[in-house]
MIDO-161840 format. One line per 2 residues: number of its first residue (from 1); their letters; for each residue x, y, z of C-alpha. Coordinates in steps of 0.02 Angstrom, whole numbers. Layout:
N
NUM	a	X/Y/Z | ... $
//
This chain:
171
1	xx	6583/5259/4081 | 6495/5294/3916 $
3	xx	6328/5207/3896 | 6316/5112/3731 $
5	xx	6147/5113/3648 | 6090/4942/3590 $
7	xx	6038/4939/3409 | 5892/4829/3363 $
9	xx	5921/4775/3184 | 5758/4681/3159 $
11	xx	5589/4650/3241 | 5654/4474/3274 $
13	xx	5800/4549/3373 | 5680/4658/3472 $
15	xx	5565/4511/3511 | 5710/4402/3568 $
17	xx	5776/4538/3682 | 5601/4575/3745 $
19	xx	5577/4392/3793 | 5740/4396/3892 $
21	xx	5683/4555/3978 | 5518/4474/4029 $
23	xx	5605/4314/4087 | 5720/4419/4197 $
25	xx	5573/4513/4270 | 5477/4352/4301 $
27	xx	5626/4273/4389 | 5652/4426/4498 $
29	xx	5469/4427/4551 | 5475/4238/4585 $
31	xx	5625/4265/4698 | 5538/4412/4782 $
33	xx	5381/4307/4811 | 5482/4166/4889 $
35	xx	5578/4287/4999 | 5433/4403/5044 $
37	xx	5410/4424/5230 | 5222/4450/5227 $
39	xx	5076/4363/5144 | 5016/4524/5060 $
41	xx	5187/4556/4986 | 5200/4376/4928 $
43	xx	5030/4391/4844 | 5083/4553/4758 $
45	xx	5245/4477/4691 | 5155/4319/4635 $
47	xx	5034/4428/4538 | 5181/4515/4455 $
49	xx	5251/4343/4407 | 5086/4304/4319 $
51	xx	5090/4470/4227 | 5269/4441/4168 $
53	xx	5221/4264/4113 | 5076/4338/4015 $
55	xx	5192/4464/3929 | 5312/4323/3889 $
57	xx	5174/4216/3813 | 5118/4363/3704 $
59	xx	5297/4387/3644 | 5316/4200/3611 $
61	xx	5154/4196/3510 | 5211/4346/3410 $
63	xx	5384/4271/3382 | 5311/4105/3323 $
65	xx	5193/4199/3207 | 5341/4296/3138 $
67	xx	5438/4136/3103 | 5288/4047/3027 $
69	xx	5212/4191/2928 | 5366/4294/2892 $
71	xx	5281/4448/2966 | 5216/4512/3131 $
73	xx	5042/4449/3167 | 4974/4518/3329 $
75	xx	4897/4402/3456 | 4707/4400/3465 $
77	xx	4613/4512/3587 | 4577/4356/3690 $
79	xx	4763/4313/3699 | 4804/4492/3749 $
81	xx	4676/4493/3890 | 4748/4468/4064 $
83	xx	4628/4365/4169 | 4696/4383/4346 $
85	xx	4630/4500/4480 | 4745/4636/4540 $
87	xx	4806/4612/4719 | 4730/4730/4845 $
89	xx	4851/4864/4897 | 4783/4937/5057 $
91	xx	4836/4994/5230 | 4879/4813/5279 $
93	xx	4998/4802/5131 | 5084/4965/5181 $
95	xx	5100/4906/5361 | 5178/4743/5300 $
97	xx	5301/4841/5193 | 5352/4946/5343 $
99	xx	5401/4792/5440 | 5501/4712/5299 $
101	xx	5657/4791/5230 | 5667/4656/5096 $
103	xx	5490/4684/5033 | 5510/4873/5022 $
105	xx	5681/4854/4938 | 5606/4732/4813 $
107	xx	5475/4863/4766 | 5616/4988/4731 $
109	xx	5712/4862/4627 | 5554/4816/4532 $
111	xx	5533/5000/4487 | 5702/4993/4400 $
113	xx	5652/4836/4304 | 5488/4912/4247 $
115	xx	5571/5074/4192 | 5700/4976/4094 $
117	xx	5560/4876/4012 | 5454/5023/3956 $
119	xx	5606/5116/3891 | 5660/4962/3794 $
121	xx	5487/4944/3716 | 5483/5130/3674 $
123	xx	5650/5111/3584 | 5591/4954/3494 $
125	xx	5431/5044/3440 | 5531/5191/3377 $
127	xx	5654/5082/3280 | 5532/4972/3187 $
129	xx	5446/5014/3024 | 5323/4870/3039 $
131	xx	5153/4942/3090 | 5099/4782/3177 $
133	xx	5262/4775/3276 | 5235/4959/3323 $
135	xx	5062/4913/3391 | 5134/4769/3493 $
137	xx	5274/4875/3565 | 5151/5018/3603 $
139	xx	5039/4894/3696 | 5190/4833/3796 $
141	xx	5248/5012/3831 | 5078/5055/3902 $
143	xx	5069/4897/4007 | 5245/4921/4078 $
145	xx	5211/5105/4114 | 5057/5046/4208 $
147	xx	5166/4927/4311 | 5292/5066/4341 $
149	xx	5156/5187/4397 | 5080/5058/4515 $
151	xx	5250/5028/4595 | 5287/5215/4601 $
153	xx	5120/5248/4687 | 5153/5104/4807 $
155	xx	5325/5170/4849 | 5255/5346/4878 $
157	xx	5114/5279/4989 | 5244/5179/5086 $
159	xx	5354/5334/5107 | 5207/5437/5169 $
161	xx	5158/5299/5291 | 5335/5291/5361 $
163	xx	5347/5481/5372 | 5178/5492/5460 $
165	xx	5230/5363/5589 | 5395/5453/5617 $
167	xx	5317/5626/5623 | 5443/5671/5487 $
169	xx	5399/5805/5362 | 5541/5876/5258 $
171	x	5529/6059/5221 $
//
């Protein structure tokens, strides 16, 4: 099947699609938090919900500014600041992941969401001529790549933990 590339005609189109992307991510993490089989996993997914909500609020502010001002006006530094502590990802978290197939599968699925998000924002950044929109999409690219890297590192630590316990070392 041939993959069709979505064309973003305007910054407004990109912002609308970005909001849907963030809503989807938020809903996935809410479901993962409710279904998580350990407290540490639940805490991690709840943190991700808060981050997606923050992204959504930034996009909503930007969208409202676009409608009211007729141009992209970036949120203030204070609005961009995320004020929640990162969950602690330690040995206890990895042990909890090993005992929960759902939690470890949710991490893998989340990786796909985050990759889709940063690629979307890269495309939106590339396709806009508006310098303020470019800044916003660059900020979102960097944040989503950060999420992706955190999940990638978590998945790798989990894999190493499982391999250590199984005395499995591929050649």
